[in-house]
C-alpha positions, 0 to 999 in steps of 0.5 A: 451472547455474540455469535461464533465468529470464525476467521479463514486464514489461506497463508497469504499476506496481512491478517493481523490487521484484521484481527486487530480490528476485531479485537480492537471492536471488542470481539473474540473470533477462532480460526478456520483450520479445518473443514469441520470449523465451518459447520460451528462457524456462525459468522465468516470472515475470508480476508484475502490479499496476493493472487487469486489463483493461489487461493484457490489453490491453497483453498483446493489443497486444505480441503476447504474449498467446497465446504466453503461453498456450501456454507456462503450457499447456505446463507451463514453470515459471510464477509469476503474481503477483497479476493474473499469477495473475488472467490465469489465469482465465477473465475479471474482473469489473474489465474482463469484456470482457477474457477471460483465459487460461481455463486455470483455471475461474472468474473474480475479483469484486470484494469486497463490503461491507455492514452485515453485511459492513463490510470496507474494499476494497480489501483492503489489509494482511497476511493468512495463506494457509491451506492446503487439505488437497488441495493438492500439496506441490510444492516449487515452492509454498513458501507456508506457513500459518504466516506472513502474507503482504502483499495488496493489491487489490479482486478476488479468485476466490471459493473455489469447491471443486468447481471449483477442486479441483486448483487451488486451493492456499491460500485466505484470509478477509476479512471473510465472504468466502473467496477463492483466495490461490494456486494451483498445479498442476503447475509452475504457480504463482499467488498473489493476494498479493506476494511481493517485498512479503511480508518474509522469508517472501515471499523464502523462497517465491520462492527455492523457485520459482526454485532448484526443477529445471524440469520440463515438465508438461503441464496436459493430462497432468495428469488426475487431480484431488484430492477438493474441500475444503469450508471454513468461515468462521471468526469472525474473518478473517485480517487483521492490524494494520498497523505503518506506520513514516513518514519526513518527507523533505527538503533541510536547508540544505545540500541533504542528504536528511535525515529530520526530524520537529517539533511542529505541522509544524516541522521547524527546531531552537529558535533555537540564539541566542534572544537574538540579533535579527537574524533574519540570524543565526539558525541554526534548522537542519532538524532532521536524525534520520537519513538516510532509507534508513537509517533504513528499513532499520531500520524494515523490519529491526524488522518495520515492515510498511510504510515511507511516505516524504513528501517535505515540500518537494515538488518543486523546478522540475521532478516528474521532476527531483526525482531525490534523491528518485527515487534514494532510493526506489531505494535503499530498495527495494533492501533493503526488502520491504514495501511502501513508499509515497512522498507528495509534489507528486503532481501535474499539473506544468509544468517552466519550459521549458513541458513538461507531465507529468500526475500519473499520469506522475509517479505512474509514475516512482515506481512504476518506481522502487519504489514500491508506492502513491503518496500526494496531499495539497494537491491531493486537497483542491483536487480535492474542492473542485472536486467539491464545487462541481460537485455543488451547482451539478449540473455535470455530469459530477460525476466528470470523470475529470481528477483526479490521484486519478482518472487514477492510479486509473484505470491503476493501480487504486484500491489505489495512490492514498493520500491524506494528509489533514491537519485542524486543530481549530476550537473553539467555545462549544457553549453560544453557537456553531455551525459552518455546516450542512454543517461539522456532520457532523464534529462533536465535543463534548467532554464526549463525547469518547474522546480524551484531553482537557483540562478546557478541551477538554471544556467545548468543541466543535469540528469539523475544517478540512482544509490544504493546504500542509503545514498552512500554509493553511487551507480551508473543507472539513471532513473528513468532506467530503474524507474521502468526496469523496477515496473518490468520486474513486477513492482506495484509503487514507486516511493521517489526520494530526492537526496538534493531535496532531502531536508531542504523544505524547498519543496519537492523536485517535480521535474524529477517526479514528473519524469518519472510518473510519465515513465511508468504506469504504476502508482508514484509517491513524491517524497523529499523537500516539503517544507510548507503545506502548499507544497503538497498541493503544488506537487499534485497540481504539477505532476498529478502524482498519486501520494505524497510524502512528508517526514521531518516537518511532520515529526517536528509539528512544523507542519500539520497535516490537517493544514496540509489536507485543508490547503488542498481542499482549498485549491480543489483536490479531493482528499479523504472524507473519513467517519462522521466525528459523531458517529466515531464510537468509542470503541472498547478493547476485546479479548481475541481467541487465538487458537 
């Protein structure tokens, strides 16, 4: 009989992905509802997404903090994920006044970025976890050093050999910093990465914890410690480049959700009757490239590192009443064990009956449905316009804490907030014209452009104007202003589109991408224009961007993800290493106890 498994849910972020993983592996579980439940637990998992301070406060408010600490000290099997690992330490710089369990010496610190170490913060993506030579080979810890795992965090515990001997199991290098990526002592296990979002390798790790018979290993009885292991910085860190599959989702004329794609954002087919002059008789139906969940599952099996759903028709009447999109995310999260991002309508809304819903409330509904990140579009532009106006007029406070970006970031961490930017080139003759002074930072001269350009484009110059409403409306904000603005508001990642390159298959606009990446210190995902496998390697080589996205070419099977990654490997770019095929288990479907 399997050990009685409990999951602790402190109320922050996506727990559905973990429960789906456990279901996929064939195990049952129960929720920790009150402190006495911990006495019945033979195994416990604490998944954590969001703010460490809020997690600790939630544990205190629910009366779980000390009982949970005693559970860990007792030596019962415990698996802490992300914040569930960090809470084992003394404190975190994210919220230093909220003390952790203090079971492990040390504290989490925020990643730094500088001229000599210009890494992006948050650390977001797939990295290796290197096993230390003195780490335990306890079967409860199935972390492999020949696979990559998914990380998404701004705070980590720096590796200190003398302090952490006997606890640190694996380390990971990000930029020029080495941090603890997993800990294990006795039956206590913790990972900074998210196994439930780490594909088959993550499922294999969860299975190693769940299948190993529970043993009681009180921490005070484990008195022998191995010798400390010093490690050296490698020339390159452990982060790989991500390939993201994006699905634009909308309702067709029959009300069904479909994946669509268009050139310059026109998602309808050509007129089936071009000779007709009667607009009412036109049959320009929404382009249907497949069912969202089925396509997403295909991309997961093909090796996509992340999946993005963009609801391009936004919400109907209520942000929380758009049940088809919520159900879509739930269904996708059941069988897709890589990060899921959802965008479209993530903003403050008012129902027709006057009921108000905050952007944070809307985001929470998607996190609880299985999303890991939310993408904000038009609302981010409006928020930056207001921010720029406050800066210009010296209106205080500059940051009000009221925008969707700020409220979601405060509750769930910057890593949970993606801003989708839709810029369009504004051409001018550099010999006789120039844009306004405030837009000069986003100017590119055609003669100096790195992107594939036409003869006519090389004679011109342009700046990048930002748009809203899916590219249908223009605002007097350029892409550099917007990128810097959303970073200051608390966004953790930028999804950078290009209206000019969308559907063109001419390759990414590397000038635009380099412009934005040099303007911010958060990760950037390059989007729009991919038509050949080499386009991905080209954008990584030209800009060193963290991730690149494909859509239409992926949907139509013109460009297999495997071909993209093979081309990257041949050109010396690191891509994700997955669990060896011969070790991938035939995972059964189990019954989940939801109490």
